[in-house]
N, C-alpha and C positions, 0 to 999 in steps of 0.2 A: 422673491427675487434673489439671485445669487449674490452673496456679499463678497465672495472671492472672485474678482474680475480677471484674474490671471488667465491668459490665453495659452499658457504652457501646457504640455501634455501631462498626463498621469503616467508614471513609470511603473511597470509591472516587472518585478525581479523574479525570474524563474518561469520557464515555459512548461511546467507540469500541468496536470489537469486543473488544479486550483487556479493557477495563473491564467490559463486559457479561458476558464469560465469567468474570472474577474474581468479580463480584458474585453470579452464579448459583451458582458453586462454593461460596462462603462461606455463602450462604443454605441450600444443600442440606445443609451440615454443621452447621446450627443457629445460625449467627452472625447478629447484627443487622447490617444494611448500609444505609448511606446513599450513593447515587450522585449525584454533582454534575456536571452537564453544562451548558456555557455556551450551547449552541444550543437551539432550541425542540424539536428532535427528537434522539434518540440516533443513533449510527452513525458519527460522525466523517467521515472520507473515504469511508466505505462508506454514507453516507446517500443518500437519493434525492430526486428533484425531480419536481414535477408538470409535465407537458407537455400541449399541447392534446389534446382528445378523450379526456379522463379517463384518461390513461396516466401511468405512472411509470417512470423509469429512474434508474440510479445517477448521481450527480453526477460520478463519475470512473471510470476504467477498472478494473473489478473483474470477474473471471471465476470461474466454477465450473470448475476444471480437474480432470480425472479423476485426475491424479497427486497432488493435494493431499489426502493421507490424513486430515489433521486437519480440514480443512473438511468432507469427506464424513462424518467421525465426528460433527461438531457438527450437520450437517444431519439426520442420523439421530436424534440425541439430541433435537433440537427438533421432530421429526415432519415435516420438510419434504422428506426425501430422496425419498419416493415421488412427490412433485410435480415433481421435476426431469426434464426431457426432455434427451436427449443428441444432439449433432450433431458430426460431424467437420468442422472448418473449417480453412481454410488461413491461414498467415501469410506474407505476401510482402514483399519489399523492392523499392523502386524505385531503380534504379541507372542513371543516364543513360538514362532512358526504357525500360529493360529491367526487366521484372517477374520477380523471382527468388524462389523459396522456398529460403532458406538451409539448410533441413533436408532438401532433396531432392538426392540424388546426381546425378540427371539434370539438374536445373537448374544445379548447381554446374559440371558439365562443359561447359556452354555459356555460363558467365559471362565476358563479354567483357573486363572490366577486369582479370582475372587471367590470367597466362601459364598454359600447360598444366601446367607443373611445380607452380605454386602451387595450381592447382585440385586436383591430385592430393594435394598436402600438406593442403589444406583438408579433403578427404574423410577422410584419415587422422587429422587433428586432431579432426574431429567424432566419429569412431569411438572415439578414445581418450578423449574427454570422456564419451561415453555409457557407457563401460565402467569409468570411474574412480569409486570409491566414497569413498575417503578423500582429502580435499583439504587436510589439515592441513599438509602440507609446503609448500603455497603461501601459507599465512598469513604476513603481514608482507612479502609480495613484490608487485611491481607487475604489472599487466596487460601492460605492455611486456615485462618479463622473461618472462612466461608465454608470450606469443605468439611471441616470438623463439626460445624454447626448443622449443616444440611445433609451430610452424608456420614462418612466415618474415616478412620485412619487408613484402612486398607485401600479404599478408593483414592485417597490422597496420595499414598506412596506408590501404588501400582499404575494408576492412570493419570492423575492430574500433574504430579511432579514431573514425569517425563514430557508431558505436553507443554508445560510452561518452560521447561528447559530448552525444548526444541524451538519454541517461539522467541524467547528472550535471552536464554542462556544464563538464567539465574534461578534462585529458589522461589518457592511459593510463599515464603515469608515476605519477600520483597514485591511480589506481583499484586496488582490492584484487583480486589474482589469484584468491584462494580463493573470493570471492563470485561472480566471473564463472564460474569453473569449476563451482561448484555449480549455478548457474543453467542453464548449458548441459547439465549432466548430468540436470537435472530433466525434460528432454524436453517442455517446455511446448508446443511446436508439433506434437508427435506423439501427443497424447492427445485424447480427445473433450472438448468444452466443454459445459457444462450451462446451462440456463435454466429459469425457471418461466414457463409461458405466461401472457400477459395481465397481467403485473405485473413489477415489479423484484424480483429474488430477494433483494437486500440489504435492501429494505424489508420483505419478508415475514420474513426472518430476524430483523431488529431488532424487529419487532412481537412475534414469539414470545418473544424475550428479555424484552421489557417485560412481557408478560402473565405469564411465568414468575416474574420478579422480584416483581411485584405480588402474585401468588398466594402467595408464600412470605413475605410481610410486609416486603419490601424497600421502601425509600423512594427514589423518583426525584425529584430536584430539577433540572428542566430550566430553560433560560433563566436559569441561575444560575452565577456565577463564584466562585472562591475569591479573597477579598481578602487574607487574611493568616492566620497561625497564632498560637496562644498556646503558648509553650514551657513545659515543666517540665524543666529541665536540657537534655539533648539530645533529649528526647522531645517529640512534638507532643501537646499536651494538649487542644487545642480548634482546630477549623477555623471561621473566620469568613467568611461569604459576602459578596458585594457588596451584599446587602440588609441586612447587619448581623446576620444570624442566627448565633448561636453554637452550634456542635455539638461537645459533648464527645466525644472519640473514644478508643477502645482502641488503634487502629492506623490507618495510612493506606496505601492502595495508590495510588500516583500512576501514571497512564497518560498524563499530560501530556507533551508533547514536552519533553525536557530544558531547552531554552532558556526555556520558560514556567515550569517548576518552579524553575529557577535564579533567576529574578527574584523569586519568592516567598521563597525561602530567604535571598537577599541582604537583602531587605527586613526579614526577621526575625532577621538576624544569626546564621545557623546557621554551623557550622564551615567554614573556608575549604577544607579538603580535599574536602568534599562539593561545593562550588561548582566547584572545579577539575575534578573528575570529570565533572560535568554540562556544563561549558563545552567539553569536548572533542567533544561530539556536535553535528555540523552538519547542516542540513536543506536540502532543495530545496522550492520552491513550484511551483505549476503554474497555467498558464492552461488552463482547460477550457471548450471551446465545444461545446455540444450544438445540433444543428440538424435540422429536418425538411426533407428535400429531395424535389422532384418527380422526381428521377432517382437512379440508383444510380452513385455515382462510381467505385467499385472493385469488382472481382469477388470479392475476398477479405474476410473478416471483419476482419483486422488487417493494415494496410499501413504499413510503415515507410518513410519518405522519406530514403534515405541520400544520394543524389547526384542533382542538386545540392541542397544543403540548403535547406529552406523554413522558414517561420516555425514551422510545427507539425512535431513529430517523427514523429507517426504519426496514422493515421486508423483508428478502430474503427467499423466499420459494424455497429452493434448489431442492426439489424433483419435482417441476414444470418444472425445466430445465432438471435435471437428474432423469428421472422417474424410473430408475433401482434401486433407493434407496427405493422405496415404498414397503411396506410389508403389510401383513394382519392387523397388529397392527398399523403401522405408515403410515397413508394415506398422511402425509406430514412431511418433515423435514425442520424446519425453523431456521433462524439465526436472533435474535433481537440484535441490537447493539446500544450503546450510546457512542459517542465521548466526552471526558472530558479533561481538561487541565492536563498535566502530573503531577502526584503526588496528585491531588485533587480527592480523592475517597470518596464521601459522603455516600456510602452504602457498606456493606459487600456483597459478591456475593449472599449469601442466601437472604438478604434483596432485592437486585436487582431482583433476580428471582421472588419473590412474587409480587413486584411492576410492573415488566414487564408483567407478565402473567395477572395481574389485569387490566392493561391498554389495553392489547390485547383483553381481554373480552369486555371492554368498546367500543373499536373501532369496533369490529366485531358484538357485540350484542349477543354473544353466550358464554356459559360456556366453559372454556378451562381446560381440565384435561390431562396434558402431560403424556405420557408413560414413559418418561425419560428426564432428563435435564443435560447438561454439560455446565458449565459456568466458566468464568475466566476473570481476568483483564489482558489485553494485553498492555504492555508499549510500547512507541515509535511506535505507529501505523503509524503516518504520521508527517512530518514536517509541521509547520504552515506557510503558504505562506501569510505573512503580506505585506503591502505596502513597496516597496523597497527591497523585498527579493532578495538576490544574492547568487548564488551557490559559494561555497568556491573554492580557487585555487586547482586544482587537486594535485599539488605538494606542500604540506604544509611545508615540510622540505626537506633537501638534499636527504633523502631516505625514506620519509614518504608520501604516496599517499592516497588520499581520494576517496572513491566510495560509492554509495548508492543512494537511492531515493531522499535524500536531495540535491544531486548534479544534479538532472534532470531538475531543473528550468532553462530556461523558457519553456521547453517542457512540455507537458501534462504528469503528473506522472502516471505510470502504471507498471505492473509486467514486461512487455517487455522493457520499458524504463530503469528500474532498472538493468535488465540484460545487456542491451546494454551499460549502463554506466560502469558496472564492466568490460566488455570486452574492452571498449575504454580506461579506466584507465590502464588496464594491457598492452595494446599496447603502451600507452604513457610512462609507466615505462620502457618497453623494449627499446623504442627509446632513453630514457635518458641514459640507460646503453650503447647503441651503441655510443652515442655522447660522 
């Protein structure tokens, strides 16, 4: 029997995929739920944007990867799996004008920047990563140590350092070895990718979440932020929105990035040890440029620009995967992205657009004249997995629970893992109520 007889709802802070999964799980178990999302639509970094000719695409790079078992499970649960079409796509890297698939033994053997001995070591390194299942021994160790132990200095400097810099913007001395190892063993480039024809798959997924939550009596408050909390001891007794609405709550599941939640807790004088835990989680932001082009800049879906470095780290040719987006004008739809430390924005979006298109022209050797551009800075794209990264306690306070991609370490972070974490935290909350 439940010992907590409060009939108040559980508040979910943040309408990204973790929050949506947590809300649906709680509603299915008979709980009342209020989900608060600051944007006009749910989805977070998995939300979508309208582009010309009545099309939608994700605002950032999100893939249906065949090896993401939790994502596939949720797509089945939401009734979307049968709509997914599958395609084998390539991931290539540009290294001094040479296009290389770093997952292809044949390509590695002709990689000019590595000596023959390093190419052979790279092949053995890749095989070892693919066959390793337990990465716990590499937790609290750096990528530098990892590569020097399993490969060599050449591979570290020519391949791994540029990749880590593109992803996080810092050195391999700071990056977590276990995170990289798990990502490499995930075989992301060797599995089919999925899409839903004539639409954005993330949009369709979020819409089904919304309909399911509404049908179960959940309350969605979009275009609404949390202004503060009312405390009763260490418990959150009430959530106050930016519109002054007071919501008495039984419990809170925060999927907000820790820096955002941290500011709220400081404002309401919550314990310092909570603040210190949250302050340890750092984030990267992202410039994301979406464009419709009259040409096809790259032959592969996912092209990483390793050397020489350009303003954008990679180009996703979305229409090479989802060809239903192609029109007479737009022969390709691309996403150029650049990850940067949170709050460090060296360019306006207009400046970024010009620099990114200029660099795209340099890489491809062709003049690029976009039919249209949609660009934005996306905050809190990903937590930074530095050496010694630890997921926070699920239960930060007596009735405050944490969910989100920042809680998925040491697993490989993905859309599916983020949803699975929201679901798991909801179940842990329910268990605490039962206990």
